[in-house]
C-alpha positions as CSV (number, residue, x, y, z in Angstrom):
1,M,33.2,-0.1,-54.2
2,E,31.5,1.0,-57.5
3,V,33.3,2.6,-60.3
4,T,32.5,3.5,-64.0
5,A,34.1,1.8,-66.6
6,S,36.0,5.0,-67.5
7,E,37.5,5.6,-64.2
8,F,38.4,1.8,-64.0
9,Q,40.1,2.1,-67.6
10,R,42.4,5.2,-66.4
11,N,43.0,3.7,-62.8
12,F,43.2,0.1,-63.5
13,G,46.4,-0.5,-61.5
14,Q,44.6,1.3,-58.3
15,F,41.5,-1.0,-58.7
16,K,43.3,-4.0,-59.1
17,E,45.0,-3.7,-55.9
18,L,41.6,-2.7,-54.1
19,A,40.1,-5.7,-55.4
20,Q,42.6,-7.9,-53.3
21,R,40.6,-6.6,-50.3
22,E,37.3,-6.0,-51.7
23,A,35.2,-6.6,-54.7
24,V,35.0,-3.7,-57.4
25,T,31.9,-3.4,-59.2
26,V,32.4,-1.6,-62.7
27,T,29.4,0.2,-64.0
28,S,28.3,1.1,-67.6
29,N,25.7,3.5,-68.4
30,G,24.7,3.7,-64.8
31,R,24.2,-0.1,-64.4
32,P,26.6,-2.9,-62.7
33,S,28.4,-4.5,-65.6
34,V,31.2,-6.6,-64.3
35,V,32.9,-7.1,-60.7
36,L,36.6,-7.5,-60.3
37,I,37.6,-9.9,-57.3
38,S,40.9,-11.3,-56.0
39,V,41.8,-14.8,-57.2
40,A,41.5,-16.0,-53.7
41,E,37.6,-14.8,-53.7
42,F,37.3,-16.3,-57.1
43,A,38.6,-19.8,-55.9
44,I,36.1,-19.9,-52.9
45,L,33.2,-19.0,-55.6
46,E,34.6,-22.0,-57.8
47,K,34.8,-24.4,-55.0
48,L,31.5,-23.5,-53.8
49,R,30.1,-23.7,-57.5
50,Q,31.5,-27.0,-57.6
51,E,30.2,-28.4,-54.3
52,H,26.8,-27.5,-55.1
53,A,26.7,-28.6,-58.7
54,S,26.0,-31.9,-57.6
55,D,23.1,-30.9,-55.3
56,V,21.5,-29.6,-58.7
57,G,22.1,-32.8,-60.4
58,D,20.8,-35.0,-57.4
59,E,17.7,-32.7,-57.2
60,F,16.9,-32.9,-60.9
61,Q,17.3,-36.6,-61.0
62,R,15.0,-36.9,-57.9
63,L,12.3,-34.8,-59.7
64,A,12.6,-36.7,-62.8
65,Q,12.3,-40.1,-61.0
66,E,9.5,-38.5,-59.0
67,R,7.8,-37.6,-62.4
68,A,8.4,-40.6,-64.2
69,A,6.5,-42.6,-61.3
70,T,3.7,-40.1,-61.4
71,H,3.3,-40.7,-65.0
72,K,4.3,-44.2,-65.2
73,D,1.2,-45.7,-67.1
74,V,1.6,-43.1,-69.9
75,L,5.4,-43.7,-70.3
76,D,5.0,-47.4,-70.4
77,G,2.3,-47.0,-73.1
78,L,4.8,-44.8,-75.0
79,S,7.5,-47.3,-74.8
80,K,5.5,-50.1,-76.5
């Protein structure tokens, strides 16, 4: 569901209850601004974020090692 910021302020309780069942997107000047979701949905998002945070770190480390191997001669020269 999408509502304006003014409507959201006037009917916060109604949208708080609705957010238990579905996301409520609040718009400002016709553009999405924030999304109200239930605590259960937020917990799922946080769990996914934590699970995939290490994927990003692992990928970064792999790429860094790959780049270091590719430019080993230059890096060795700089370290002297």
